[in-house]
C-alpha positions in Angstrom: -20.8 24.8 12.7 -19.4 28.6 12.1 -16.4 27.8 14.4 -15.8 24.5 12.9 -15.7 26.2 9.3 -13.6 29.1 10.6 -10.7 26.9 11.9 -11.1 25.0 8.6 -10.3 27.9 6.7 -7.7 29.0 9.3 -5.5 25.7 9.3 -6.0 25.4 5.4 -4.5 28.8 5.1 -1.8 28.0 7.8 -1.1 24.8 5.5 -1.1 26.6 2.0 2.4 28.1 0.9 3.1 29.9 -2.2 3.5 27.9 -5.4 6.8 27.5 -7.2 7.9 26.7 -10.8 8.4 23.1 -9.3 4.7 22.9 -7.8 3.4 22.7 -4.6 5.5 21.6 -1.9 5.0 18.8 0.5 3.5 20.9 3.6 5.2 20.6 6.9 3.3 20.1 10.6 4.5 22.8 12.8 4.5 22.3 16.9 0.5 25.0 16.9 -0.7 22.5 14.1 0.3 19.5 16.1 -1.2 20.5 19.0 -4.3 21.9 17.4 -5.0 18.3 15.8 -4.7 16.4 18.9 -6.8 18.8 20.5 -9.3 18.7 18.6 -9.2 14.7 18.3 -9.4 14.7 22.1 -12.1 17.5 22.2 -14.5 15.7 19.3 -13.6 12.5 18.4 -12.5 10.9 21.8 -15.9 11.5 24.0 -17.7 10.2 20.2 -15.7 6.9 19.9 -15.5 6.1 23.3 -19.1 6.5 23.8 -19.8 4.4 20.7 -17.8 1.8 21.7 -19.1 1.6 25.6 -15.5 2.5 27.2 -15.6 4.2 30.4 -12.0 4.6 30.6 -9.1 3.8 28.2 -5.6 3.0 29.2 -2.6 3.4 26.8 1.1 2.0 28.0 3.5 3.8 25.7 7.2 2.4 25.7 8.6 3.6 22.7 7.4 3.4 19.3 3.4 3.2 19.6 0.6 3.6 16.9 -0.7 6.2 18.6 2.0 8.3 19.9 1.1 11.6 17.2 -2.2 11.9 18.8 -1.1 11.1 23.0 2.5 12.0 22.9 5.6 11.0 22.3 7.0 10.4 25.8 6.5 7.1 27.6 3.8 6.7 30.6 0.5 5.3 31.2 -2.1 7.5 29.3 -5.9 7.6 31.1 -8.7 8.8 29.8 -11.3 9.1 31.6 -15.4 9.7 30.8 -17.1 10.9 33.9 -20.4 11.7 31.4 -20.1 15.3 31.9 -19.1 15.7 28.2 -15.7 16.6 28.3 -13.0 13.1 28.6 -10.4 13.4 31.2 -7.0 13.1 30.5 -4.1 11.8 33.0 -0.6 10.9 32.3 1.1 8.6 34.7 5.2 7.8 35.0 5.9 10.2 32.4 6.0 14.1 31.1 3.3 15.3 28.6 1.6 18.6 27.3 0.2 20.6 30.0 -2.1 22.5 27.2 -3.9 19.1 26.6 -3.6 16.9 29.5 -5.1 18.0 32.8 -3.4 16.0 35.5 0.1 13.8 36.1 0.9 11.2 38.7 3.3 8.6 39.4 2.2 4.9 37.9 1.8 3.6 41.8 -1.1 5.8 42.1 -3.2 4.2 39.5 -5.3 1.9 41.4 -6.1 5.2 43.4 -6.8 7.2 40.7 -9.0 4.3 38.7 -11.0 3.1 41.8 -11.9 7.2 42.6 -13.8 6.8 38.7 -15.2 3.7 39.1 -15.3 2.8 35.6 -17.7 -0.4 34.2 -15.8 -0.6 31.2 -11.8 -0.1 30.5 -9.8 -0.5 27.3 -6.2 -1.2 27.3 -4.1 -1.8 24.4 -3.7 -5.4 23.8 -5.2 -7.6 21.3 -5.6 -11.8 21.1 -5.6 -11.2 17.7 -2.6 -10.0 15.5 -2.5 -6.3 15.3 -0.8 -3.3 15.3 -2.6 -1.9 18.4 -1.2 -4.4 20.5 1.4 -2.9 21.5 1.7 -3.6 25.4 4.0 -5.5 26.6 3.4 -8.8 28.8 5.5 -6.9 31.6 3.4 -3.9 31.4 0.3 -5.7 31.1 0.7 -7.6 34.3 1.6 -4.7 36.1 -1.6 -2.5 35.5 -3.4 -5.8 35.9 -2.0 -5.6 39.5 -2.0 -1.7 40.1 -6.3 -2.3 39.2 -6.9 -4.8 41.2 -9.1 -8.0 40.9 -12.1 -5.6 40.9 -10.9 -3.5 38.0 -8.8 -5.8 36.1 -12.1 -7.9 35.4 -13.4 -4.7 33.4 -10.4 -4.8 31.0 -11.2 -5.1 27.4 -9.1 -4.8 24.3 -8.9 -1.3 22.9 -8.0 -2.5 19.3 -11.4 -1.8 17.8 -11.3 1.9 19.8 -8.3 3.0 18.6 -9.1 1.9 15.1 -12.4 4.1 15.6 -10.2 6.7 17.2 -7.8 7.3 14.4 -10.5 6.9 11.7 -12.5 9.7 13.1 -11.4 13.2 11.3 -10.8 16.6 12.8 -11.2 19.4 11.0 -7.6 20.5 11.2 -6.6 17.2 10.1 -9.2 17.5 6.7 -7.6 20.8 5.9 -4.0 19.2 6.0 -5.6 16.2 3.6 -7.1 18.4 1.0 -3.5 20.0 0.8 -1.8 17.1 0.3 -4.3 16.1 -2.2 -3.4 18.8 -4.3 0.2 18.3 -4.0 0.3 14.9 -5.4 -2.4 16.6 -8.3 0.4 18.6 -9.3 3.4 16.5 -9.2 1.3 13.5 -11.1 0.7 16.4 -14.1 4.5 17.4 -13.6 5.3 13.5 -14.1 2.9 13.3 -17.4 4.6 16.0 -18.8 7.9 14.3 -19.1 6.8 11.3 -20.9 8.5 11.1 -24.2 6.8 8.2 -26.5 9.5 5.7 -27.2 12.1 7.2 -24.8 10.7 7.4 -21.5 10.7 4.4 -19.7 8.6 3.3 -16.7 10.9 3.5 -14.2 12.2 7.1 -14.8 8.4 8.2 -13.9 8.2 9.1 -10.1 5.5 7.1 -8.3 3.7 3.6 -9.0 3.6 3.7 -12.8 2.1 1.0 -14.6 0.7 -0.1 -18.3 -1.7 -3.2 -18.8 -1.5 -4.6 -22.5 -4.8 -6.0 -23.8 -4.3 -9.5 -22.4 -4.2 -8.1 -18.9 -0.1 -8.4 -18.7 1.3 -5.8 -16.7 4.2 -3.6 -17.0 4.8 -2.0 -13.6 8.0 0.7 -12.9 9.9 -1.5 -15.0 12.4 -0.8 -17.7 9.3 -1.0 -20.5 9.3 2.3 -22.7 6.1 3.8 -23.7 4.6 3.5 -26.8 1.7 4.7 -28.9 -1.3 3.3 -27.9 -0.6 2.9 -23.9 -2.8 3.5 -21.3 -0.4 4.9 -18.6 -1.5 5.3 -14.9 0.4 7.3 -12.5 -0.2 7.0 -8.6 1.6 9.3 -6.3 2.0 10.2 -3.0 2.2 13.3 -0.7 3.1 12.8 3.2 3.3 15.5 6.3 4.9 13.1 8.9 2.6 10.7 10.0 -0.2 11.9 7.7 -0.4 10.5 3.8 -2.0 10.4 0.8 -2.0 9.2 -2.8 -4.0 10.1 -6.0 -3.8 8.9 -9.3 -4.2 10.0 -13.1 -4.4 8.4 -16.2 -2.8 9.4 -19.8 -3.1 7.9 -23.4 -0.1 7.8 -26.0 -1.6 9.0 -29.2 -0.8 6.7 -31.8 0.4 8.1 -35.6 -2.5 9.2 -37.7 -4.5 10.2 -34.4 -5.5 13.7 -33.0 -8.1 12.9 -30.0 -9.1 9.9 -27.9 -10.0 7.1 -29.8 -13.9 5.9 -29.2 -12.5 2.7 -27.2 -10.6 5.3 -24.9 -13.5 7.8 -24.8 -15.6 4.8 -23.9 -13.9 3.6 -21.0 -13.4 7.2 -19.7 -17.6 7.3 -19.9 -17.6 4.2 -17.3 -15.2 6.2 -15.0 -17.7 9.2 -14.7 -20.8 6.7 -14.7 -19.2 4.5 -12.1 -17.9 7.4 -10.1 -21.8 8.9 -10.0 -23.2 5.6 -9.0 -20.2 5.7 -6.0 -20.2 9.5 -4.9 -24.8 9.2 -4.8 -24.4 5.8 -2.6 -21.8 5.5 0.0 -23.0 6.7 3.6 -21.3 6.9 6.9 -22.9 5.3 9.8 -22.7 2.1 7.7 -19.8 -0.4 8.0 -17.8 -0.7 4.9 -19.2 -4.3 4.3 -22.7 -2.8 4.2 -21.4 -0.1 1.7 -19.8 -2.7 -0.7 -23.3 -4.6 -0.7 -25.0 -1.7 -1.6 -22.8 -0.4 -4.3 -22.8 -4.0 -6.0 -26.3 -3.9 -6.3 -26.0 -0.4 -7.8 -23.5 -1.3 -10.4 -25.7 -4.7 -11.5 -28.6 -2.4 -11.8 -26.9 0.0 -14.1 -25.3 -3.2 -16.0 -21.7 -3.7 -14.8 -20.3 -6.9 -13.4 -18.7 -6.7 -10.2 -15.5 -8.8 -9.9 -14.1 -9.1 -6.4 -10.2 -9.1 -7.4 -8.6 -6.8 -9.7 -8.6 -9.5 -12.4 -10.3 -9.6 -15.6 -13.0 -12.6 -15.5 -12.6 -14.3 -18.6 -16.1 -16.3 -18.0 -18.2 -12.8 -17.3 -20.6 -11.6 -20.1 -18.5 -10.2 -23.0 -20.9 -7.2 -23.0 -20.3 -6.2 -19.7 -17.7 -4.1 -18.6 -16.3 -5.5 -14.9 -15.3 -3.2 -12.1 -13.6 -3.8 -9.0 -13.2 -1.9 -5.8 -10.9 -0.9 -2.8 -11.7 2.1 -1.2 -9.1 2.1 1.5 -8.4 4.9 4.1 -6.4 8.0 3.5 -4.6 10.4 5.9 -3.7 9.3 9.4 -3.9 5.6 9.6 -1.5 2.9 11.1 -2.4 0.6 8.3 -4.9 0.4 5.9 -6.0 -3.2 7.4 -7.0 -1.9 10.7 -9.0 1.2 9.6 -12.2 1.3 7.9 -12.7 -0.1 4.4 -15.3 -0.3 1.9 -13.0 -3.6 0.1 -14.0 -7.5 -0.2 -11.1 -7.7 2.1 -9.6 -6.9 5.1 -10.6 -6.6 8.6 -11.4 -2.7 7.9 -14.4 -3.7 6.3 -16.5 -4.7 9.6 -15.8 -0.9 10.6 -18.3 1.5 10.4 -17.6 4.7 8.2 -17.2 7.9 10.3 -18.7 10.9 9.2 -15.8 12.7 7.3 -13.8 10.0 6.8 -11.0 10.4 4.3 -10.5 7.4 2.0 -9.1 6.5 -2.0 -12.0 6.1 -4.0 -10.0 3.5 -6.4 -11.7 1.7 -8.6 -10.5 -0.7 -11.9 -12.8 -1.0 -14.9 -11.9 -3.6 -17.0 -13.6 -2.8 -20.7 -13.9 -5.6 -22.7 -13.3 -4.3 -26.6 -14.5 -7.2 -29.0 -13.7 -5.7 -32.1 -10.1 -6.2 -31.1 -10.7 -9.8 -30.4 -11.8 -12.3 -28.0 -11.0 -11.5 -24.6 -9.2 -8.5 -25.5 -10.0 -5.5 -22.9 -8.9 -2.0 -21.6 -8.1 -1.5 -17.9 -7.7 1.6 -16.2 -7.4 2.1 -12.6 -8.8 5.5 -10.9 -7.4 7.0 -7.7 -8.9 10.0 -6.4 -8.5 10.9 -2.5 -12.2 11.8 -1.2 -14.2 11.8 2.1 -18.0 11.2 3.1 -20.1 13.9 4.3 -23.3 14.3 4.8 -24.1 14.8 1.4 -22.4 11.6 0.4 -18.9 11.3 -1.3 -17.4 15.0 -1.4 -13.5 16.3 -3.0 -11.8 18.0 -1.1 -9.5 18.5 -3.9 -10.0 18.4 -7.9 -10.5 14.6 -8.9 -9.3 13.4 -12.0 -10.9 15.8 -14.8 -9.8 13.7 -17.6 -7.5 11.3 -19.8 -4.4 13.3 -20.7 -3.2 13.1 -23.8 0.4 12.4 -24.6 2.0 13.1 -28.1 
């Protein structure tokens, strides 16, 4: 544990740079940091996910672009990972070069059959899928070639690596977590900078960087259009930060004061109170080890017990109890992902909702509050989207960087 903490601190310092007047620039991935992330993934994450999926050998054929190139290497070849049960996963490349600091052996593709037979695996995962998937990257020719090299005995033991690939990408090394926190800080500062540019009555949404939106009391949305910011608007800004294959996006909310207002009006303060209350519900009740679907089921129960109305779409339900605030959830993965659909997800949609949430999973605590305001008219409501980058630890949901603290006042 001490070694992991020391590594986390060192990597965080390596990712950090001095702050300039323009805010924190996006970090870059040095070759040393890339190698460190790969090594940690192989040492810590790979054994765990192979054993969780009951896989003895993983064969990944890479020709050109592949979703696992950052982790395995950018050179073409047949990458084979073998679990002998000794703790460490053996790593080999056939038919291509690779990083000799990470890989144990190299050989010609013609030797794959002998190599596999010597290790006698019961279950072999390979990068194909009968379903439409970003992990289905092997060509028909390569698939036939590998199956021929394996022979009839071992070719019958081949299964899809789709779930294994998703679990491997979802597992976070300490270096990845440090980088994730650094990216969150970068986007948080960038969002603050964008809010400072807004001049009511002059600034249009499309002049602000990021995903910028305003909804009126009937749910009509202006999103990155030439709509000019007006007094009384609740403005949401989502902005990302990237470092090569790693990405996150964070969010902020601002309110434009009307004439005569000096602070947030009661209705805006009330919806902010719902943000804080629901955040605490989520923070306390999401656990690693459950599927996304199971976590969602528990969260819905907790929301309803707290007198909220859960909606499975980001749309106000006009037929719901008008006294209840409505909440939508889409806690999708952030960090190193192929797609949000093929990563663990606490959401009503997506294949990833059936995947287990791993420890140290990094994701967006993205939820939408639809609060009825009956004093403003029938079916009138305020809308607020919260989007914080978080991770799940042994203690529940935690924040690697400062979450949204308040609704920013725009004068």
